[in-house]
N, C-alpha and C positions, 0 to 999 in steps of 0.2 A: 502495499500500500504505500507509494512513493509521494511525497509531499515534493511542493517546489522548495527549491535552496533557498530563498527567504522564507524560513522558518518563523519569524517574526515580523510577518508583513503588513504594515500599518492598519491595511483594511482589516484582516482579520482579528484583531483588537480591538479596533474602534465600533466594527462592525456590534458585536454582541453587548457591548457598552451603550451602545444609541439602542439596541433593539428593548436590554433591562430599561433603561432611562423612559421609552415609551411605553413599556408593560407598566412603570410604576406609576407614570401618568393616567394609565387606563383604568388602575385600580384606585387611584385616586378619585377618580370620577371628572376628571380633566379631559375634554373632549368627547364627543358623542357624535352619533348616527353614522353616515355614510363616511364621513370624512376618518373616524376611528378605524372603521373597518379596513379602508384602501390602506390608512398609515401601519396597521397592524397587520395586514398582509405582506406589506413592504419589508418591514421590521422583520416577519418569521421567514421571508425569503433570505436577506441577509445573515439571519441567526443560522439557517440550516447551512448554507454555503461556508459560514464560519467554524460550524462544529464540527463539519467534513475536513474543511484543511486540518484545525488542529486535531482532530483524531488520528490525521495523516501523519502528524508532527511525533505523535505518541507512539503510533505505529512504526515507525522508522528508526525512533529510539530502542523500544524495547523488542520489535520483532514480529515475526507472525509465529502462532495464531495469538499472541496475547493482546497485540491491536485492534485486532478484532471483538476479542474480549472486552476491551476497554470499553469500545463505544455499545456493544451490546448491553453491557450490566448497564453503563451511564444512565443510555435512553431507559432500561426500563427501570430502575430503581426512580427516575423522574416521574414516569408513566404510571408507576404505582401511587406515588403523590397525589395525581390528578384523580386519579380514579378515587382512590379514598376521600378525598376532597369532594368531589360529586356524591358520592355515596351518602356523606355526612347530611348535604345538603338536603336528602329525602326529596329529589325532584320527582319527577314522572316517570317509571322505568329505572329506579335507584336500584331495586332488588335483581334485576337481571343486567345490570350496566357492566358488572365484571364479567359478566359471560359474553356479553354481546360484544364489548371490547376484543377481549382475549379471543375470541373465535376469529372477529373479524382480523385483528394482527396474523393468527394464523393464518388465513387464506391469503391473507396480501403477502406474506412471506413465502409461503408454500407454492403460491401462483402467481402473485403479483410481481414481486421483486425478483423471484427465481425466473419465471418465465421471461421478463423484460432483460435480465441477463445474459439470458439463453439467446434472446433475438438479437441483440445487440453485438455479443460475441461471435453470434454463427455468419452475422452478416458481414464482420470484419475479418475473420480469419477461418471460416468454414467451419471445422469442426473444431471444438475444443475436449481438452483431457484434463482429468481431476483424478483425485486420488479415491479410489471407489470406497474402499474400507472408512476414512475417514468421513466420505457424504452418508453409507450405509449408516455408521454408528448415529449421525446426527440425525437421520430420518426414523431408525428406530427408537430412540430415546422421546423423538416431538410423539411418534404415534403413541405409545406408552402414555405419557405424560396428556395426551390429549382424552384418550380412553378414560383415562383414570378420572381426570376433572371435569369432562364435557359431556361425555358417552354413558357412563355408568349411571349417573345419577337419574336419569333419563329411566333406570330399569330396577332400581332398587325398590324395596317395599315397606321399608320401614317408617317413610314418611309421605305424605301427599304429596302428588307430584313432583315435579325435576326436581327436585332437591336430595340433601345429603341430610341422617342425622346429625345429632353433635360430635357422637365418638365416630363415625364415618367421615364427617367434617376434619375432625384432629387428625384423621388417618392421612387422610388424602394432602391435607397441607404439609406434612411431616415427610411424606412418601414423594411428594413434588419437591421437595426443598433439596433430601437425602438426595435425589436422584440428579438435580442438577450439579450437586455439588460435587458427587463421583463423576459425572459426564466432564465438569472443568479440571478434576483432578487428571482424568485422563486426557485431554486434549491438551493440556499445557506444559503437563509431566511425564505422564506413563509412556503414552502414544503419540508424544508431540509429532513425530515425522507423519503422522498419519494426515496430518491437517497442512502440511505443509504446501503452497503452490506446486504444481507437475514444471518444470523446465522453468525460463527467465521469460517475464514480463517484459513486454515492449512499448510502455506508457509512455514513450516520447524522451525527452531530454531528462526530464524529472525522474526518471526511473534509475538515472546514475547518481541522484543527488547524494552528499555527502549524510551520513548521520547528523541529527541535532544533537549539540551539547545537554548533559544534563539539566543545564539552569533552562532551556529553552523547552527541554520536554517537562520540567514542573510547572513552568510558565503556558506550555501549551495543554497540559491538563486540566489546569485551572481554568484556561479559556475555553475548553472544552464543556466542562462543565456549567460555567457561566452562558455558553452558547443554549446548554440544552436546557436549563432553566426558561431560558427566553423562549424558545421553542414552544416548550409544552403551556408556559405562562401564557403568551401569547395564542397559542392553540385553545387554552379556556376562555380567552377574552373573545377569541372569534365563535366559540363553541354555542352562547346563545343565538346568534344571528344563524348560524346553521340548523339549531334546532328551530327557529321561527321560521326557516323557509323550508324546513322538513314538513313542518305543521300547516303550513301555507300549502305545499304541494299536497296534502292529504298522506303523506309515506309514514309507514311505521318506525316508531319510536328507535328501533335496533340500524334505521339508517344513519343516527347520531352514532351511536358507536363506530360505524365504519369512519365516518367525516374524523371523529375522533384520531384513531387508529392511522389513518391515512397520514394527518397530522404530524404525528408524532415519530412517524416511522420514516418521514422524510429524508433525515442526513443520513440513516443508514440505506436506502433506497439509491441517493444518488453514490455513496461509496461505493456500493456493490457495484453500479452498473461502471462506474468507472474502472473498475478491477477487471470486469469482464472485459470492457474495452483493451484495457492493456494484458490481455491474455493471462489473465491470474482470475481462473475461474473459481477455483479451490477456496481462493479468498472471497469471493462473492457467495459460495455457498457457505464458509463459516459468517457471513454476516448474517444473510438471511434466514436460514435454518437456525442459525446460532439465539436470534433476535426472538423466534418462536419460541424455546428451549427457556430464554430468559423471562418470557413475557410470564409462560404459565410457571415455572419454577420460583419465581420472585412473585408474581402478583397473588398466586391462588393463596398460599399460606399466608398474606400477609390480609387479604379478604376475608379468611376465612377466622384468623384470629379476631379482625374486629366484627366480624358477626354475631360470634361468640360473645364477646366480651360485652356488646352492646345489644346483645339480642335483638339482633337483624335480620329479617328474612333473608336467604341468600340463595337465588334461582341461577344452576351452573346447567343442569340440562338441556342437552340442544332438541329441536322437534326435527321430528321424520325428515323434512325436506334438507335440513342444515346435514343431519346424520348420511343423509346418499351423499349429498356434494363432499362432505369430508371424506368418506371411503374413496370414492370417487380419485378424490385428490391424492391420499395415499398410494391407490393401486398405480397411478399415473405415474406419482413421483417415486413409486419402486421400480420401474420398469425404465425411468428415464435414468435414475441413479444407478443403474446396474451393469452397466456396461462400461462405464470409465470416460466414455465419447459422449459427445452431444451435438446437437446441431439446431437449424433455426425451426424446423419443424417441433420440436419438442418446447419450445418456445411459446410456438403459438399454441401448442393444447393448450401449457397451463393458462396464458393468457385467456382463453376462450372459457376455461373453467372458473375464473375470477369473475369475468364478465355474466356468466353464467349466477355466481352467487350474489353480484351486486343488484343483476336485474330482479331475480326472484324475491331478494330482500326489498325492493321497491314495489315490485307488484306480486304479493305472495298466494 
């Protein structure tokens, strides 16, 4: 994940600070209406670009796959905070917000980001290679986590509806966090080579950029966190506008979860597509599927604990339509990642599955 040689580029630290300033003004009630939406949207775009830049600086210092882990975990931790804030607000659909957001994130990373990376990489390089063992591990853990947290609650009988009992919820939270921790150990320590890019990337002159100093890396990490805070905060500012537009269009509340997931995952999407364009598809897979793992492994334990502590209902189980889409996603994902080579056709298939998810969410 190479970064520009100017590791402390002026725009990359001025942008996040400006975005956080705009966020602060928005939260204090200064500015309103269409102007606020436009300014917040522009600040969000700048914050996303800055987040990707600083993530690449950190990755260039620590190497792969640590760089992708840093970005995935940082985004997810802040996303968890956003979900918790919205759950505490007790708005419409708060009990199903975690499920809708997590499932939307899984579909976006498994089909949208992955499919876009395969399309971009395939158009530029024809076929691309990756580590089958690493990709299979990512997909296997993701399938297990999704089944434990979003599928089984639909079929349990201890409670009414697609929910877990308190004991089941505790098990799901501990199992999710434990399995994610084991995966991080395997990815970063025990079998690190399985998650390294195949061959040499060719992302232009930046691919030969010298690693940043320790000071630059620490500054980059701080600015990465600041950028991600701005991204999620501005997403929260834009959420009411999105919710109003969804309600005005008569679309289901789950569409709001999709919109929030899209906004939060923008930094990882940009970084993953850049990696695929530079012929580093394994890095793209680490970012895309690793984000899905982090989303479940970190979100479910937190919202489960919150639900138990505050005695709030937590709807986790998926409906039959989404269960079919989930099964289709993992069947196609297994075929896509089973050979070690990909092309544009596989990317197109994943994009179509994501489109079906979006369309059938809006028009159930």
